[in-house]
N, C-alpha and C positions, 0 to 999 in steps of 0.2 A: 341557567339552561342555555342550551346551544342548538339554534335552528338557523341554518344559513341559506342564502340565495345569492346567485351571481348578478351583479348589477350589469344590465345589458348596455349601459352607457360607457362605464369605465372599466368593466370586467373585474372589479374587485369583489371578493367574497365578503358578504355583509352578514353579521349575526343579528337576527332579529330578537334574540332573547325571548321574552314573553309577549312581545308585541304581535298582534295578529296582522296577517296579510293574506286576504282571500282572493287577490287578483291573478292574472296569469303570470307565472313564473318567468315566462319568455319576454314579458314586458316590464319586468321590475327595474326601477331605478332607485338606487340607495339615496337616502336622504341628503347626503353631500352634493350629489349630481343635481338633485331636484332643487336644493338651495342655490346652486350656481345659476341655474336656469330660470328661477322664479320671477325675477324682474329684469327684463332686457334693457330697461333704462338705467339700471344700476348694475353694471357688469362685474361679474365675480370670476377671478381666475382659479385655477386649480389650487393655487397656494393661498387663495383668499378666504377659504373656509378655516376660520381660526379655532372654531370649537363646534363639535357636533355630538349630540347625545340623544338617546331615547329616554323619554320621561315616564314617570310612574305616579305614585301617590306621595303627598305630604311635602312637596317642594324639592328644590334642587339648588346646589351650590357649586361653583367652580371658580378657579383662579386662572386668568390669562395674562401673559406678560407681553405688553405692547411696547417694546423697547424702541420701536421705529414709528411710534404714533406721530410724532411731530413731522417726520418726513412724508408720511401719508397724507397728513393735513395739508402740507405745503403742495402736494401734488393734486389736491382737490378730491382726494379719496375719503370715503366715509365708512363708519362702522355701523352695521345694522344687526338688530336681533330679530330673527324670524322663527315661525314654527309652522309645521305642517302635519297633516294627518298621514300616517304611514300607510294605512290600508286604503289607498287611493292613488290614482295615477295623475290626478289634477295637481297643478302647481299653485294651490290656493293657500293664502295665509290663514291660519286657524290658531286662535288663542284658546286656553282653558276657559271654562265659564267664568272664573274670576282669577285674577293675577295681580301681583305686585312685584315689582322688579327693583332691587337695590343694588348699588355699587358701592362698596366699602362703608356699608351701613347707612347711605343716604338714598332715599327713595327716588328713582328715576321716573317711573310712570306706574299707573294702575289701570287695569282693564276691569271694568265693572261688568256685572252680569247683564245680559241683555234685558230690556224692558219687556214686560209681558205683552205678547202679541207682536213684538218687533223683532226683526232680524238684525243682529249686530253687524257692522261693517268692519271686519278686522283688516288691518293694515300693518306692514312691517314697521318697526320703530328704528330711526336714526338715533343712536345713542352717542355719537362722536363727541359732543361737547361735554358730556359728564365723565369722560374717560381721562386718564392721565397716563403719560409715559411711564413704562414700567409695570410692575404688578397691579392687577385690578382683581378684586373679589366680587363676583356677581352672585346674587342671592335671589332665587325665584321662589315666591311663596304662593302656593296654590294647594287646593284640596285633592284634585284628581286631574292628572294630565295623561292618563294611560292612553296609548295609542298615538301620542304626539311625539315629534322629534324637534329638538331645538338646534338652531344653527346661529352662531355668531360669524358674520362674514365681513370682509373688506371689500368694498365695491368702488368702481370708478364710474362716474356718471357718463352716459351715452345718449347724446341728443337724438330726437327723432330724424333729423337729417342724416346722421351717420348710420342709423338703424336702416334707412331706406337704401343706402349704398351697398349694403350686404345682401340685398334681395336679388336672386339671379333672374335673368330674363329668358324666357322660353321663346326660342326663334320662331318666326311667323309660320313656316311650314308645319312644325310640330304642334304649335298652338292652334292653327287651323284644323289639324286632324283631331285634336281634342275637342274642339267646338263641334266638329262634324259628328264625332261618336256621341257626344251629349245629345245632339239633335236626334240621333237615330235610336239611342238606347234609353234616354230619360223618359219619364212619364210624360213630360211635355212633348217629346218626339213621338211618342205613340199616337198623340192627338194628331200630329202632322202627317205621319205615315198612314193613318186610317182615313185621311182626308176628312176629318171632323172640322169643318168650317161653319160658319153661320153668316147670314146676310144682315147687315145693318140697315138702318132706316132708309139709306140712300140706295139700297140694293147692291152695295159693293161687297165682294167676297173678300175675307181676309182671315188669316190664322194668327192669333195673338201670340203664340209661343214661338213663331219665327222671328219675332221682332227682338233686336239687340238694342238695349237702351245704351246710349253714350253718355248719360248723365250719371255723375257719381252720387250715390245715395247718402253720402256723408256731407259733402260740400254743396250738393244741389246744383252743380254746374257741370260743364263738359269734363269728362274724366281727364286727368293728367297722370301719366304712367299707370296705365290700367293694370290692376292686379286682382287676383283671387287666390283662395287657398287651394292647395293641391288636392285636397278631398272634396272641394266644393262641386256640386253637380248642376250649377245653374250657369246660363251664358253671361250674365251681367257681371261687368267688373266694377271695382271701386277704385278711387284715387289712392295710390300708395301712400303719398305724403299726408293726405287728409286722413287716412286711417290710422297712421302712426301718431300724428298730432292729436287726434281725438282721444286715443288710448293714453297718451302722455298726460293729457289734461283731465283724465277721468279719476275722480276721488275714490270711488268704489273700486278697490284694488282687484277683488275677485270677479268683477264684472268685465274686466278688460278682455280684449282679444276675442270678441265675438264677431263673426262676419255679419256685416250690415244687411246682407241680402238673405242668408239662410240661417243665421244665428249659430252655426257651428263654431267650435273653438278653432280659431285660426291665429297661432302665434307667428312671430316674425320668421322663424325657420321653416314655416310651412307655407309661406308666401311665394308666388311667382308672378312676374311681370309678363303680360300676354302680349307677345310680339305682333300677333295677327291683328288684334284690336288697335294696337299702336298704328299699324299700317292704315286701318280704316279711319282712324282719327286724322291722320295726316292727309288723307285724300279726300276728306269731306270738309265742307265749310263750317265755320264756327256755329251757325245757326242750326245745323243738323244735330238733332237730338236722338235719332235712332235710325237703324237700318234694317233691312230684311235679309235673313240668311236662308240659303237654299239647303234643305236636307239631303239633296242628291250630291252635291259636290262641295258644299260649304262656301260657295261664292256668296257675295252680298250685293245688294242693290239698294237704291234710295227709296224711302217711303214716299209714294206720290200722293 
């Protein structure tokens, strides 16, 4: 069959064949582009997708010639086997219910069905050490992998420190304007603008939503290089390095890249360093853990 969509990432016309895709066609990414973006800590170039295919019933076999395998190994690069759900926009790793993978007749690994009542944690597989320079025949044994795409990719490791270097900084005036808009338009801001305050036991009036915490919810210390996602609607930032390091060390691959404040998906390309909060951090003492923001002009003051 012939059913095509244009990838909004690379502009290639992709044939879905019999695979279902119910998402927005204007947001469709082809499997190759999604495999390249899947793991920011193992960077895949455009030439790094060595094999990509839609799967179906009863298994799949293919041959790949890795004539430059030793050069890649010497450069620290690795070969990964990945799968994903085509009918999704998430960059999650998804294996079939049960899977056995062989190379040249030798079993590499097996994915067992999930235990009853438990959710299996699927992770991509590094198969570099089982491959040889030259032709390799890979055989995947499964009963049903309909709706899944397979990717064999060559990746270069990317440390959290390098990932942080790629995150752009939003200059202070623009970042301040964004915070001001959040204060005025968010649900928290409605509380402020309606002057919904309460009195504490000492009779002091305060509005909690005006408070900007300067503590990182990941490191539980003063924020360093304050960041948040472009789509996040909260005032609080998290530390950029702490966020990247925590995701790097997270074994549950599909749980990575969740904002520690609002739980929205915030991948590295969606991060912004907040220049306004950076200025506040520079102008306050180390002991200062929060400031008050004004919904009228976005100015800040110390909490007394």
